[in-house]
N, C-alpha and C positions, 0 to 999 in steps of 0.2 A: 836316162830320160831327162829331158829338160822340163822342169815344172812350169805349168802355165802361169803367166803373171796374174797376181791378185787384182780383181776388179775393184775400182773405187766404190765406196758407199754412195748409193744414189737413191733418193726418195722422190718420186714424181711430185710435182707441185700440187698441193691440196690434199695429198694422201694422209698427212698427219696434221693435227691441230696443236698449236702451242698451248702450254699450261695457262697462260693469261687468258687466251680466248675461251678455253674450257671454263675457267672461273667466271668470266663475264656471262657466258650462256647460262651457267647454273644459277648465278645470282638473279639474272633476269627471269628465269623460270620460277625461282622461289618467290620473288617479288610479285610476279603475275599471279601465282597461286594464292599468296597471302591477300592480295588485292581482291581476288574473287571470293575467298572465304570471308574476308572482312566486310566486303560489300554485302554478301549474303546475310551475315550476322547482323550488320547494321540495318538492313532492310527488314529482317525479322524483328529486331528490337523495336524499330519505329512502328511496325505493324502492331506489335503487342502493346505499344504505348498509345495507340490510337483509341478513341472512345468506342466501346462495343455498341452493337445495335440494341443491347438490352439496357443501356444507361438510363436510370430512372430520372425523370425531371419533375419538378414541383412536388417532390416527395421528401419527407423529413428523413435525414440521415443522422443518427445519433452516435457521436464519438464520446464514449464514456470516460470519465476521469480514471486514470490508473491503468488503462489498457496498454499492453506492449505494442511496439510497432508491428511485430509479426502478426499479432492478433488483429490489429486494425486492418492490415492489408488482406488478411484472410476474410474478414467480415465484408470488406468492400468487394472482393471477388465474388463471394457467395451472393451478395445483393445485386450483382450485375453492373457495378460501376467501372470495373477494370477487366482487361483480358487476362492479365497475369499478375498475381500477388508478388512474384519475384521481381518483375520489372519495376513495379511501384516501389518496392523495398530498395532496389538499387538506386532509383532516382532520389528517394528520400535520403539515402546514405551518402551519395556522392555530391549532390547539389544542395543539401540542406542538413540540418541536425535532426535526426529522427526523434530525438527526445523532445523536440519543440512542437510536435503535433498538438494542436489545441483541442481540448475537450469542448465540444459545442454541438449544437443542432444545426446541420447544414441543409440548405435547400438550393438546388441548382436549376436555373431556368433553361439551360441547354447542356447537351453532352460536352464533357471536357476530356482532353487527352490526359494521360497519366502525369505529364509534366505540369499541365495547368491545374490538375487536381491536387498535386503535391503543393503547389503554391497556395491554394486555398486552405489546405490543411495546416499550413504554417501560420496563416493569418487568423483563422477561426471565423465563425459567422456570429459575431457578437450582436448583430442586429436581431438574432434569435435568442435573446438574453438567456444566459444560464441562471439557474437558481443558486443563490449562495445559501447552502444548508450547513448549519453548525450542529455537530454532535458533541454535546458538552461533556467535559471530563467528569466522570463519576455517574453519568446518566445511565439509567437502566434501559434495557432493550424495549420494555413495554412503553416507557415514556417516549423513547426515540420513535417507536413505530407510530404512536398517536400523533406526534408532531409531523412526521414525514407524510402521513396520509392526508394531512391538511394542506400541504404545499406542493406535493408532487402528483401530477396526473399519471394515472396508470399504476399507482402504488396501492397494493392491497395489504392492509394491516395484519389480517389473520394469516395470510401467506407468509409474510415476513416473520411473524412470531413462530410459525411452524418450522420454517427453514432455519431459524436461529435457536431452536430449542437446545438447551445444554451448552450454549456458546456465550452466555453472559460473561463479560470480562474480556472477551477476545474480538469485540466489535469496536475497532479503534476509534476513539473520539478525535475529531479534527474538523477543520472547515473545508467543506467539499463544494466544488462548483459542478452542479449537475444540470443536465438537460431538464426542461420543464416536464417532459414525459419520461418517467423513470420507474422501472418495475421493482417490486419487492425482491425478486431474484437478483437483479443487478446490484441493488444497494447492499444486500447481504454479502454478495461476493466481494464487492469493493471494500467493505469494512473489514472482512476477514483477511483479504490480501494486504490491506494497509497495516493491519496488526502484524502480519508476518514480516513485512518490510521493516517495520519499526523495532520489533522485538529481536530480530535476527542478530544485530550487532551486540545485543546484551546477553545472548545465550552463554558465552564463556563465563561472564560474571555470575549468571544464575547457577551454572554448574559449580562454581566455587563457593556459593552461598550455602547457608544451612537449610534452605528451603528448595523444593523443586519448583518448576515453572508455574504450575497451577497454584501452588501455595503463595508464590510471589505475587501473582495476579490477585488472589483473594485478599491478601494483606494490603496491597496497593489500593484495592477498591474501598477498603475500610478507611484508609488514609484520606481518600478524596472527600469523605464525609466528616472525618474527625479533625482535620487540620485545614488551614486556609492559605498556606504559602509554602514555597520550597523549603524554607528554613524550618517551619513548624512540622512539616511532613517528615523531614529527616529526624527531628527530635522525637516526635511521637513514634516513628518507626523504631527507633532505638529502644524506647520504653516498652512497646508491645512485643518486640522480639525478646526482650529480657523477661517479660511475663511468660512467654511461651517456653523459654529456657528453664525457668524455675517451676513450671507447672501451675502458675497462677492463672485464673480465668482472665480473659481479655477485658471483660466488663466494658464493652463499648455499646453505646446506645444505637449506633448507626445500623447494626445488623437487625435489631428489632424494628427499626424504622422501615427497613427494606420489606419485611414480611407483612407488616401492618399497613404499609403505604401511608404513614403518618409522620408529620414533621417532628423533628427532634424536640422542639420546645413544647410539643403537645403530649409527649409521652408521660404516662402516669406510673406510679409505683406498681399498680396492678399489671400494666403492660410489661414491666421488667420481670414479673413473676410468671409470665405466660410460658407454658411448655412449648418449646420449639427448638429444633436443631440450630436455629439462628440466634437463640438466646445465649449470648456469651457471658451472661451472669450465672446461668445454671449449668452450662457445659464448658468443659475445658477445651483448649485448642481453638483452631480456626473454624468458622462456619463452613458448611459443606460446599458452597459455591461462592463466587464473587457476588457482591451486592450491587454491582454496577460495572461500568466499563472505565477502568483507570487510564489516565494519560501517562505520558512519558515521565513527567516530573515525579509522580507518585511511585511509579515502578522503580525509577532510579533511587528514590528515597529508601525503598526496601533494601536495595542492593548496596547503598552507601549511607547507612543510618548514622546519626550523630551519637557517639558514646556519651553517657552521662551517668551520674549517680542516682538519677531520679527513677521512680517507679510509678508515680502518680502524675496526672496532669488534668487540667480543666480549662475550658474557655470561659473567661469571665464575662459579665454583662457588658463590659467595655470592649469586648472583642479580642482582648489580649490573652495570651496563654500563661498559665501559672503552674509551676512544677513543685513536686515534693518528694522527699525520700522516705517519709514515714506516713502512716495513716493519720497520725495526729496532726502533722503538718498539712496534710491534704484536707482534713476537716476544717482546719483554720482557714485555708484558702477558700473553701466553700462558704464559710461564714463571712469572709471579707468580700468576696468578689461575685457571689451568686445570690446573695440575699440583701 
């Protein structure tokens, strides 16, 4: 049998598509899909960035000092200024520096988009002047509360003292720019948060010191009253730490001043004999709590004291410090510089 001849390969025109054409079609489909998705996302984004119907106008919006960007966007969402806290956060992050949001009291005359709102947050509304409030180093919470109630509207002194009970020493002293209307709750939270921010980098050094964190703060609060410069604070810190180490009473007038609320120069011999856990003439060791709120310089002085042979010190009538290694030398300094 003679085999049939083989037929040549034959594909009708259009029955098969070349690889290049398939690639082009697939690319076109992907681009079309991405365009549709991107357009939908863009439309959604701009819708969420538009001002909501609930946008408050002619109403005070208070951005408090120390708030995180996340907290600010959440507060604005809850107050009805924005449709989405996430969208405002993205705008602040991509088009601005979110750390530059200005603490201020804002008033908007008309609804703003999230983009325009972000611009205003970068500028601040300083026409609604912030109050420059100074919490002095070494100041007690009671004196702080009395001053705050005199300058801040909406601040309740009794509420502040109740909220900060047991927190003396951890209400960080600094200069704060606050809205005119500021509550006791807001100030208490701000002072505590600032303490955490400032003390956090020092915690490794505190762990390495001979005192725990509470004790460091107590001693630093004493230094605020007993010394008057970074140098003298470090020197006095070294002396007081030495007294603690050898079991000698601290014998500082400042702790008596705290419980009597009496200036140092008005303390009498009878005051120094008064029974109190804050009397460091009658009791060994540190007083039970801080006697004020120490600043960074005093805290660092406790952690980096100046070593010396001295065990006594005094502040002369001329404002200078005089040191001694023995009680006899100390008595001589008293005769020379305090009488």
